[in-house]
C-alpha positions in Angstrom: -24.0 43.8 24.3 -22.4 44.5 27.6 -23.5 43.1 31.0 -25.2 46.1 32.1 -27.5 46.4 29.2 -28.4 42.7 29.4 -29.1 43.2 33.3 -31.3 46.2 32.4 -33.3 44.1 29.9 -33.6 41.4 32.5 -34.9 43.8 35.1 -37.5 45.1 32.6 -38.7 41.7 32.3 -37.0 40.1 29.5 -36.2 36.7 30.8 -34.6 35.6 27.6 -31.9 38.2 28.0 -30.4 36.3 30.9 -29.4 33.5 28.6 -26.7 35.9 27.3 -25.2 36.2 30.7 -25.4 32.4 31.1 -23.7 31.6 27.7 -21.1 34.3 28.6 -20.1 33.1 32.0 -21.1 29.3 32.1 -17.8 28.0 31.0 -15.4 30.1 33.1 -17.7 29.4 36.2 -17.9 25.6 35.7 -14.1 25.6 35.2 -13.6 27.5 38.6 -16.0 25.2 40.4 -14.6 22.2 38.6 -11.1 23.0 40.1 -13.0 23.7 43.6 -14.7 20.3 43.6 -12.5 18.1 41.6 -15.5 17.0 39.4 -17.6 18.3 36.6 -21.0 17.1 38.1 -20.7 19.1 41.2 -19.4 22.1 39.4 -22.3 22.1 36.9 -24.8 21.8 39.7 -23.4 24.6 41.8 -23.1 26.8 38.6 -26.8 26.1 37.8 -27.7 27.1 41.3 -25.5 30.2 41.3 -27.1 31.4 38.1 -30.6 30.7 39.5 -29.9 32.6 42.7 -28.2 35.4 40.7 -31.4 35.7 38.5 -33.7 35.7 41.5 -31.7 38.4 43.3 -30.8 40.5 40.2 -32.9 43.4 41.8 -30.1 43.4 44.5 -27.1 43.6 42.0 -25.2 46.9 42.1 -24.8 47.8 38.5 -21.6 49.7 39.4 -20.0 46.3 40.2 -18.8 43.5 38.0 -21.5 40.9 37.3 -19.0 38.2 36.9 -17.4 38.9 40.3 -20.8 39.0 41.9 -21.8 35.7 40.2 -18.5 34.0 41.1 -19.0 35.1 44.7 -22.4 33.4 44.8 -21.1 30.4 43.4 -17.9 30.2 45.6 -19.9 30.9 48.7 -22.3 28.0 47.7 -19.3 25.8 47.1 -18.0 26.4 50.5 -21.2 25.6 52.1 -21.5 22.4 50.2 -17.9 21.3 50.9 -18.4 22.0 54.6 -21.4 19.6 54.7 -19.6 16.9 53.0 -17.8 14.3 55.4 -15.4 13.6 52.8 -14.0 17.1 53.0 -13.5 17.2 56.8 -10.0 16.3 56.7 -7.5 17.5 54.2 -3.9 16.2 54.2 -1.3 18.8 54.7 0.5 19.4 51.6 2.1 20.7 48.6 3.9 24.0 47.3 2.3 27.1 46.1 4.7 27.5 43.2 3.4 24.1 41.9 -0.2 25.3 42.2 0.8 28.6 40.4 2.5 26.6 37.7 -0.6 24.3 37.3 -2.8 27.5 37.2 -0.7 29.1 34.5 -1.2 25.9 32.2 -4.3 25.9 30.4 -6.9 23.6 32.0 -8.8 21.5 29.4 -12.5 22.4 29.2 -14.0 22.4 32.7 -11.8 19.6 34.2 -8.8 20.6 36.3 -5.5 18.9 35.6 -4.8 15.7 37.8 -1.8 17.7 39.2 -4.0 20.7 40.1 -6.7 18.6 41.7 -4.2 16.7 43.8 -2.7 20.1 44.9 -6.1 21.5 45.7 -7.1 18.4 47.6 -4.4 18.8 50.1 -5.4 22.2 51.6 -8.6 23.1 53.6 -11.6 24.5 52.1 -10.8 28.0 53.1 -7.5 27.7 51.8 -8.6 26.2 48.6 -11.1 29.0 48.0 -8.4 31.6 48.6 -5.9 29.9 46.2 -8.5 29.6 43.4 -9.6 33.3 43.8 -6.2 34.9 44.3 -3.7 32.6 42.3 -6.1 31.2 39.6 -8.7 34.0 39.1 -6.3 36.9 40.0 -8.6 38.4 42.6 -7.0 40.9 45.0 -6.9 40.3 48.7 -9.8 42.7 49.1 -11.9 41.1 46.2 -11.2 37.8 47.8 -12.3 38.9 51.2 -15.5 40.2 49.8 -16.3 37.1 47.9 -15.4 34.8 50.8 -17.4 37.2 53.3 -14.3 37.3 55.5 -11.6 39.9 56.6 -8.6 40.6 54.4 -6.5 39.2 57.4 -8.3 35.9 57.3 -7.5 35.7 53.4 -3.8 36.4 54.1 -3.8 33.7 57.0 -5.3 31.1 54.6 -2.8 31.9 52.0 0.1 31.9 54.4 -1.1 28.5 55.8 -1.5 27.1 52.4 2.0 28.0 51.4 3.4 26.5 54.6 1.7 23.2 53.8 2.8 23.2 50.3 6.5 23.9 51.2 6.3 21.1 53.9 5.1 18.6 51.3 7.7 19.8 48.7 10.3 19.2 51.2 9.1 15.7 51.7 8.7 13.6 48.6 7.1 10.7 50.4 4.4 12.9 51.8 3.8 14.5 48.3 3.1 11.0 46.9 1.3 9.2 49.8 -0.2 12.1 51.9 1.7 10.7 55.0 5.1 11.4 56.7 7.4 8.8 57.1 8.6 7.9 60.6 11.9 9.8 60.0 10.0 13.0 59.0 7.5 13.1 62.0 8.5 16.2 64.1 
């Protein structure tokens, strides 16, 4: 049964039909959020919140759009809000190279856990840059879709992507920074 038929059943009062959508999208959503947060527990919590919010707002869903994109947008926005509130995410170390992120994204990520390399790379960019990288590079969203998901302009998406690439190149050019997250005294501009 396709998503639209399931959503129609849900809108007609069949609460059990929503379980079909949860079963279909739970693993990919938790995998995306696992890469966003770097741990499975937060990913599961936010995924559950996103499914609940999507269910409660199902009447607002446009059936001409993709349910997956709508659900992922809800989850990514919730993730960004949560990450912004956490003090541990206030400061990210400049870093790493986009081609390494792309290589890590191309490799299969076991279950919902991101690979250690992927987690390390994503922890070195800002929350906005991380969200753009996850949606554009790892999920294949277009610039327009990414902007819609993050509720920002396409220019902001491009700027986040450009800044992330610059940080990633800088770290690749500095092996010490790639390992420690700090520049050596000779590398300070």
